Each structure stands twice: as structure tokens, then as C-alpha cells.
C-alpha positions in Angstrom: -0.7 33.2 14.9 1.6 31.3 12.2 1.1 28.1 13.5 -2.7 28.7 13.6 -2.9 29.9 10.6 -0.3 26.9 9.0 -2.7 24.4 10.6 -5.7 25.9 9.0 -3.8 25.8 5.6 -2.8 22.3 5.8 -6.7 21.3 6.9 -7.4 23.4 3.3 -4.5 21.3 1.7 -5.7 18.1 2.7 -9.2 18.8 1.3 -8.3 20.1 -1.8 -5.9 16.9 -2.0 -8.6 14.7 -1.5 -11.0 16.4 -3.6 -8.5 16.1 -6.7 -7.7 12.6 -5.7 -11.6 11.9 -6.0 -12.1 14.1 -9.5 -9.1 12.1 -10.6 -10.7 8.5 -10.0 -13.7 9.5 -11.8 -11.9 11.0 -14.7 -9.6 7.9 -15.0 -12.9 5.8 -15.1 -15.2 7.9 -17.5 -12.4 8.6 -19.9 -9.2 7.1 -19.7 -10.1 3.5 -18.7 -12.9 2.8 -21.5 -10.5 4.1 -23.9 -8.0 1.7 -22.6 -10.4 -0.9 -22.8 -11.4 -0.1 -26.2 -8.2 0.1 -27.8 -6.0 -2.1 -26.3 -7.2 -5.7 -26.4 -4.3 -8.1 -24.5 -5.3 -8.4 -20.8 -1.5 -8.2 -19.8 -0.9 -5.1 -21.4 -3.9 -3.0 -20.9 -3.2 -4.1 -17.1 0.3 -3.0 -17.2 -0.9 0.4 -18.7 -3.8 0.7 -16.1 -1.2 0.3 -13.5 1.0 2.7 -15.0 -1.7 4.9 -15.1 -2.5 4.6 -11.4 1.2 4.6 -10.3 1.8 8.2 -12.3 -1.7 9.5 -11.1 -0.6 8.8 -7.6 2.4 10.5 -7.9 0.5 13.5 -8.8 -1.6 13.1 -5.7 1.8 12.9 -3.6 3.3 15.6 -5.3 0.3 17.7 -4.9 0.3 17.0 -0.9 4.2 18.1 -0.7 3.3 21.2 -2.8 0.8 22.3 -0.7 2.3 21.7 2.5 0.3 19.3 4.0 3.4 16.7 4.1 7.2 15.8 3.4 8.7 12.4 2.4 11.9 10.6 2.2 11.9 7.0 0.8 15.1 4.9 1.6 15.9 2.0 -0.6 13.4 2.8 -3.3 16.3 1.0 -5.6 15.5 -2.5 -3.8 11.7 -2.4 -5.2 13.0 -1.9 -8.9 12.4 -5.6 -9.6 9.8 -8.1 -10.6 7.6 -10.7 -8.4 7.8 -9.0 -5.2 6.1 -9.8 -2.3 6.1 -6.5 -0.5 4.8 -6.1 3.1 4.6 -3.2 5.0 3.0 -1.8 8.2 0.2 0.7 8.0 0.0 3.7 10.3 -1.5 6.1 8.0 -4.4 5.8 5.5 -2.5 7.0 2.5 0.4 4.5 2.8 -1.4 2.6 0.1 -1.3 5.6 -2.1 2.6 6.2 -1.4 3.8 2.2 -2.1 1.7 1.8 -5.4 3.1 6.0 -6.5 6.8 4.7 -6.4 6.8 0.4 -7.1 6.2 -0.4 -10.8 3.4 -3.0 -11.6 2.1 -3.0 -8.0 -0.7 -5.1 -7.4 -2.7 -5.7 -4.6 -5.7 -7.2 -2.3 -8.8 -4.8 -2.1 -11.9 -4.9 -0.6 -15.0 -5.6 -2.5 -16.8 -2.7 -2.0 -14.1 -0.5 -4.0 -15.5 -2.6 -7.2 -19.1 -0.9 -6.6 -17.3 2.8 -5.6 -18.0 5.3 -8.2 -14.4 6.6 -7.7 -12.7 3.3 -7.8 -14.4 1.0 -9.7 -13.1 1.8 -13.3 -9.4 2.0 -11.8 -9.0 -1.2 -10.0 -11.5 -3.5 -12.4 -8.7 -2.2 -15.1 -5.7 -2.9 -13.2 -7.2 -6.4 -12.1 -6.5 -5.8 -8.4 -7.4 -8.9 -6.4 -10.9 -9.2 -4.4 -10.4 -9.7 -1.1 -13.3 -12.0 -0.9 -12.2 -14.5 -3.0 -12.5 -17.2 0.0 -9.7 -20.0 -0.3 -8.8 -19.0 -3.8 -6.9 -15.6 -2.6 -3.6 -16.9 -1.9 -3.8 -18.8 -5.3 -4.9 -15.6 -7.0 -2.0 -13.6 -4.9 0.9 -16.3 -5.9 -0.3 -16.2 -9.4 0.1 -12.5 -9.6 3.7 -12.9 -8.2 4.4 -15.7 -10.6 3.8 -13.1 -13.8 5.9 -10.8 -12.3 3.5 -8.5 -10.3 4.6 -6.9 -7.3 2.0 -7.5 -4.4 1.7 -5.2 -2.0 -0.1 -6.6 1.5 -0.6 -4.9 4.9 -0.1 -7.9 7.0 -2.5 -6.3 9.8 -5.2 -6.1 7.2 -6.5 -2.4 8.6 -4.5 0.7 9.7 -2.5 0.2 13.2 -4.9 1.5 16.0 -3.7 4.9 17.7 -2.3 2.9 20.7 0.4 1.3 18.3 -0.5 -2.1 18.9 0.8 -4.1 15.5 -1.5 -7.5 15.4 -0.7 -9.3 11.8 -3.0 -11.3 10.5 -1.9 -15.1 9.3 -2.8 -14.3 5.2 0.2 -12.6 4.2 2.9 -15.8 5.8 0.5 -17.8 4.1 1.0 -16.4 0.6 4.7 -16.2 1.4 4.9 -19.9 2.6 2.6 -21.3 -0.1 4.4 -19.4 -2.9 7.9 -20.1 -1.6 8.1 -16.1 -2.1 10.9 -14.1 -0.2 9.4 -10.8 1.9 10.7 -7.3 1.1 9.7 -5.5 4.1 8.6 -1.7 4.2 8.7 0.3 7.5 6.6 3.1 7.4 7.2 6.2 9.8 4.3 9.0 10.1 5.5 11.8 12.2 3.4 13.3 13.7 0.6 10.7 13.3 -2.1 11.7 11.3 -5.0 9.6 9.0 -4.8 7.2 11.5 -7.6 4.4 12.2 -10.7 6.5 13.4 -9.4 10.0 12.6 -11.3 12.2 10.1 -9.2 13.8 7.4 -9.7 17.3 9.1 -8.0 16.4 12.2 -4.8 17.6 10.9 -1.8 17.9 13.6 0.0 20.5 14.6 2.4 20.7 12.7 3.5 19.3 9.0 3.6 15.6 8.9 6.6 14.0 7.9 6.7 10.5 6.2 9.8 7.9 5.9 9.4 4.8 4.1 12.3 2.4 4.3 12.6 -0.8 2.1 14.6 -3.2 4.1 16.4 -6.6 3.5 14.7 -9.2 2.2 13.2 -11.7 5.0 14.1 -15.3 3.5 11.1 -17.9 4.1 12.6 -20.8 2.9 14.3 -21.3 6.7 10.6 -21.0 7.7 9.0 -24.0 5.4 12.1 -26.6 5.9 11.8 -25.8 9.8 8.3 -26.5 10.1 7.9 -29.5 8.1 4.4 -28.3 6.9 2.8 -25.2 5.3 0.3 -24.4 7.8 2.7 -24.4 10.7 5.2 -22.6 8.8 3.1 -19.4 8.2 2.1 -19.2 11.8 5.8 -19.6 12.9 6.2 -16.5 10.0 3.6 -14.6 11.4 4.9 -14.7 14.6 8.5 -13.6 13.6 7.2 -10.8 11.4 5.0 -9.6 14.0 7.8 -9.0 16.3 10.1 -7.8 13.4 7.5 -4.7 12.6 7.0 -3.9 16.3 10.9 -3.8 17.0 11.3 -1.9 13.7 8.4 0.2 13.7 9.7 1.6 17.3 12.5 3.4 15.8 10.7 6.6 14.9 12.2 9.0 12.2 12.8 12.5 13.0 10.3 15.2 11.6 
């Protein structure tokens, strides 16, 4: 009886959380970011303030979901992210993985779909924060490296989309290309979501039978220079690094957190 009532409440809590998320995005677009653009003329300072605003907003969203009993979480090794110019790669089991990382990573940058620039809830925030669009073709890697060079902490999900429900991880080569061409070490984050929720193909109201537990663990950096030196050319180094990262994320994600 109580399990059924708890599940119904988590459906309500999830709906309230996403409604608040949408309303918050609209408020940021209509009120906050126009004021920021009006009074802060320096582009880099405006971007940092916009990213700070988004980070605090996402922290509130995560806090709301926790307070409503929708989820609980632990973030292990968070101090490793208190640096500048990080290339952060993470697996992607759930829809809100991005929200978790951007809620806790300072001066976070990310690659977004061009459609988000036209979404009424996200247009203002993503434009103000200067996030990188994924439709820049060959210039995309250069844009990512440039973001790292000025101290941005770039969050990439190398799968390119959420992990399928069968758990099969397949990485795209873009993240490795950024690491190789920018000569940047990789800071991996392993995300466990137990039981699975908001995965690819699932609707927001399809909540699991019990409260979800997220465990995010920041692992030690993966050094890229050995791949560059052994391969001899960037394309081959990126290919080898992608194979290594795929094995790495498959192995690390198989160790599930206890709910």
C-alpha cells in the first residue's frame, strides 16, 4: 500500500520538478538574462555570471527533487572538479545527468543541440552562457578547444546521447578528437543511476518502484599525451583513445552503486 502511494507521489514530485524547471527557464529568459545583458557589457564576465546563475538554478532543481523524495544522490571526488580548463567526460544513463554536472561544476561549458537555441525555455540561458552549438561542423572541435584555453570546464557525453536501456555503451570519436587536438587530459565522471530512470525512450512519468539513487564519482585524470606520442598522427590517436575510453566506461559503469 505504502509502496504504491510512494510511487504515485514520486510521479507527482517529478511532474512538479519539471514544471518548476520549465518555469525557471522562462523566468531566466524573460527577466534575468535581459537585465544581465543590459548592465554587463563585457562578454566574458557576462558569460561567467550567466553560467553561475544556471549552476545555482540547477542546484535548486536537484535540491527540489531531493526534498520532494524523487531522488537521493552522492557526489564522490567533487574536489577534483575545482580546477579550470577541464575536459570532463561522463557516461549518460539518465536525462538529468547534464543537470547534475552543471549544477556542481564551476564555469561549466557544454555542447548543445541547435534546437535548444529556439526552445522558449532554454533560448535565453544558453545564448547568455555562450554554450557551444553542435552544428558548427569542422569548427566544433576548435570551439571546444578554445573554451578550454580560456578556462572553461567543458562537459561532454561521448556517447552523444543517453545510454540505451540495454546498457550498451558506444562512444563517438568527437570527445577524443578534442582531447588529442587540444592536448588535454580527460577528467572522467562515472554516473550510476539505481534503479534506472529517465533513460532513453522513457517518459518522465514512468518512475521506478522505489526512489532513485544517483552516485556520481570523479575518477583520476586520463593522460592523453601517451596516445598522441604512440599514434604519431591526430586521427589515429583519437581512434585509439576512443577505443580505450569505450572499454574504460564499460568497465567502470558495470560496478553499480548500492541503492
